[in-house]
N, C-alpha and C positions, 0 to 999 in steps of 0.2 A: 395582166398580159394575158395566152393562152398556152401551157405547157410548153408547149412545139416550139414557137418565139424563143420560149426560155433555153432550150433544150438544142435549139439554131441556132444561137448567143457562144453556146460554148466555144472557146474557141483550140482544137484536134489536130498535130497538124499528124498528116500521113506516117511520119515516120513513128510516133508517139505505139506506147503502148498501153491498150486502158484494161483496166483489171474493174468489173462492173459485181459488185458485193450482191450476189441476192437477187438475180434478175425474174423469176420468177417466171409469171404468164407475158409482162411486158417488158422483156430482151431493151437492153438501150443499143440501138443502131449502129450507133458505132464501139462498142467496146468486144476484144481481142479475145478476153478469158472470162468466163465464171469461174464467180469462187458460189458453190451452194452447201449447208450443210446437211440437207434430206431432197428424192429428185421427187417422194410419192405422197409427202405430207401436206397435204393444201384447205389443211386447217386456219393458219394466219396468213395465206394467202390467195388472191381470186378466184384462181383460177392454172390447172396443171403446166407443170414446167416446161416453157420451148427449148430445147438445148438443141443450137445450131447454131454453137459457136464448139472452142475446147473449152471441160469442165474440167474443176477440179472440187473436189471430196475437200469440205475444211469448213471451219470455225473461225470466224470474225473475228475472234476474242484472242487469234492462235495464229495467224496470220502466214501460211506456207511458204513468203517470198523473203526474199534476201532487203534489207537495208534499204533505202530508194532505190527499188531495181525498178518498180510499175513510173510508169510515168503521167499515165489518170487516173484516179481509183474513180467510180462512180456509183457512190450507194445513194439508192431513194428506194424511201417507205420502207427502210430496213431497222431502222438505229432504235425508234419507237418501242423495237420489241427485246431490243438488244439488255440480256441480265446482268452481265456486267457491262453497260455503255466506258463505262473510264477503260480500263482493258480495252475496249476494240476501239476507241479514239485514238489509245495511246497505240496500236499498233497499225489501224490506219495513217497516221503523221509517219513511224517509223520505214513500214515498207512507200510507204507517194509520196512523189516528188509534191504534185500539188492534186486537186481534184475538185467533184462537188459532191454535196448532200441536201436530200431530201427528208424531209418531212409531214405529217402534219403539222400545223398550229395550232395555239392554244382555242382560235372558231374556232378552226373544221373539225377536234377533236370534242369541242360540249357542242357542237351540234349532229354530229354523226355515233359520236360514240364504238370505239370498240376496245372490244371488256378483255381484249389480251395485248393491250397499247402499252406499257409502262412506264413512257417515258411520252411529258410533251416536251416539243424542243422550238425555242427561242432564238434570236441575235440577240444578245443588247450589245450597244455597239462594238467591238471587231472580237466577240467571243460568242462562240455555242455555248445555250445554259440549258441544260437539263433538267425539268422537275417532276417530282414523284408524280405520277397520272393515281388516282383515288381519284376520278371528276365519274359517277353513273350515268349510264348513258338512258339523259334528259329524254329526248323524244323517241325513242324507241328505234323502227326501223325506221318512219318519219321521210330523212332527207334519203335515205338507203334508196328510199322506192323513188324519191322524188327524184335522183341522179341513173339511176339503173329508167323510169319508165317515163318523166316523162320533158316531153321533149326540150322545154324551154329550161325546167328544172335543170336538166345537159347541157342547155348555150351557158345558162346564167353563168356553173362554176365551172367549165372550161374559160369563159371570158375574165374573169378573174380570180384565178387558179393560185395568182402571186398572195391576194388579200390573205386564202385558207390555206396555204404552204410555206414553211419555213424555206427556203435558198439559198443557201452557204456556199458560195466557193471562194476555196483556198488555195494559196501556196506558198510549198518548205512546210507551214508547220502555221497551227492556230491553238489559243490557249481557251479552254473547256472547263464550266467549274458545275456540278450535282449538286440539285436541293431538293428543298423537300417539297411535297405536300402545302403545307401550312405556309410555304414563301412563295406559292404561285398565290392563294388566295390572296396574300395580304401584298403580295404586287399589284394586283387586279382591282384591292379594295381602294388603294391609293389611287388609282387613276381612272376609277368613277368617282373617287372624291364620295362615295357613300360602302354601306356596308354589302361588299359586294353578294349577286343576289343566291352564290352556288355554296350552299352550306357546307352536304353532306358532305360525310368523311368516307362511308363505305362503300364501296363500289356495287357490294349487293342494292344496295336501294334504289331501282331501280324505278324509273319512272315513262310508262309508255304512254306515248301519247301518236302511235298510229290513228292516223285517218284524222287526224285534228291540229292544227294551222294553232297553233296559239300566236299573234300576232307578236302582243303584249313582251308574251315572256322570251321570248327567239330576241326583240330587240334590248333585251332589258339585260339579255346574257352578250349578244353580239351588235350595239351601240353603235355601227357605222353599219348598219343595215335597215337603221331606219328609213335613205330613203331610197330603198327598195321597193316602201311598203307597199304601191300599189303594184308590184311584177308581183312580188308576194299574194300579193289576193289573187293573183286570177290563177298563181300554182294551188293555191288554195280549194279551187273552182274542180282544182282536179280531179279532188281527193274527198268532194261532196258529190261529184258528175253523178254519179250510181242514186244515189237517194235522191236526189233533187229533182233529176228526171222521171226514174216511178212517182213521185208523188205529179210533176208538169202531164205525167202522161195519165193518167190514171185522174185523172180531175180533169184535162184534155175530150181525154172516151166520153164521159158523161155528158161537157156540155153538145161533143159534136153531136152523137147518138140523139139524144133529146131534139135532135135541128134534123133528123138524116130521114128520109120517106126512101121506103120500099123500092130498088128499080123493078121488080116487078109489077108491082098491086099498087105501089104510091101508100100501102102500109105504115104502121107505125114500127117503127124498132124496139127490143127492150135486152137487155141485158139478161143472162139464166145466174144468179146467186152460184157460186165455188167453181163457177166454167168461165171459161176465156170463148165467151161466145156470144152472140147476139142476135137472137133472130127474131123477125117481120111479127107481131102476132096474128096479119092476113092470110100471108103462108109461108113455104118453109124455103123461104130465099135466109141464109146463117149469116154471117159474116165474124171472122175472127180477128183476137185481141191480141197479138204478139207484141210483148216491149212497148206497150205504150201507141202501134199501131192499127188500125181494123183493117184488115183482107178481105175484097173481097170473096167467098167460095163461089157462088155461081151469083152471076150474072144475066139478068134479063130473058131466066128461063123457058118467059112463055114461050122465046120471038128463037127459039136455038129448034 
């Protein structure tokens, strides 16, 4: 399911007052009031803050609103940044009548990895459970590049939004629990039936797999991705395309050059070492090698 479908399913009446906590550069279209802690610091958000609605400068850990004074609280991709999620959730429940909470889930945090995300948020039964986040950035910037530059990657993550994000809708109140990183590892070790592949305890133990799509490691980390193996292989080619293209082009050029005859005199071409030029042995006709392509500089010189 796409995120737009999820947001469009939210039932909010015209009379409802909607508060968005931390709208950043992608505010919720239905929000009436924004709450932002810092208007200028983009370290933990994707772009500049867009202030097109009433904005209150404040802290989500101490909301400047009366009890149950807000009809709907929208809080997307913010809770995982919280220094004190217990206080933040307590305030959300105090001020709001109902609302929406969205965060990256364990699988998305595992694949992407944001060093400033302090919590991994999941739904267990009717309860919101926050696990202390000490996961290293296993795949470096790989999946960030996929989502930003590769169209098939964008489509994949967009169509499977609910599989990589925690979406929690609540009314009146809800239960929540704060757990440790060790609890997180124990949970997934139990679910997989094996010792879970995540063994790092320090977030500084980063492994940068940029440009390398290690399918076995990814499937071990995110089991449900095994059925998308073919799609992931196509994405892998996106990262290998420059290397493969250069190699194929170099071989292809040599083969083609050996089969060519000069358009002016019929003589044979040879490539000048260290230069991107191919010249005829018998006359001054040249071809240029540009990114694997042979470009004719002079054509039928004697007849022009």
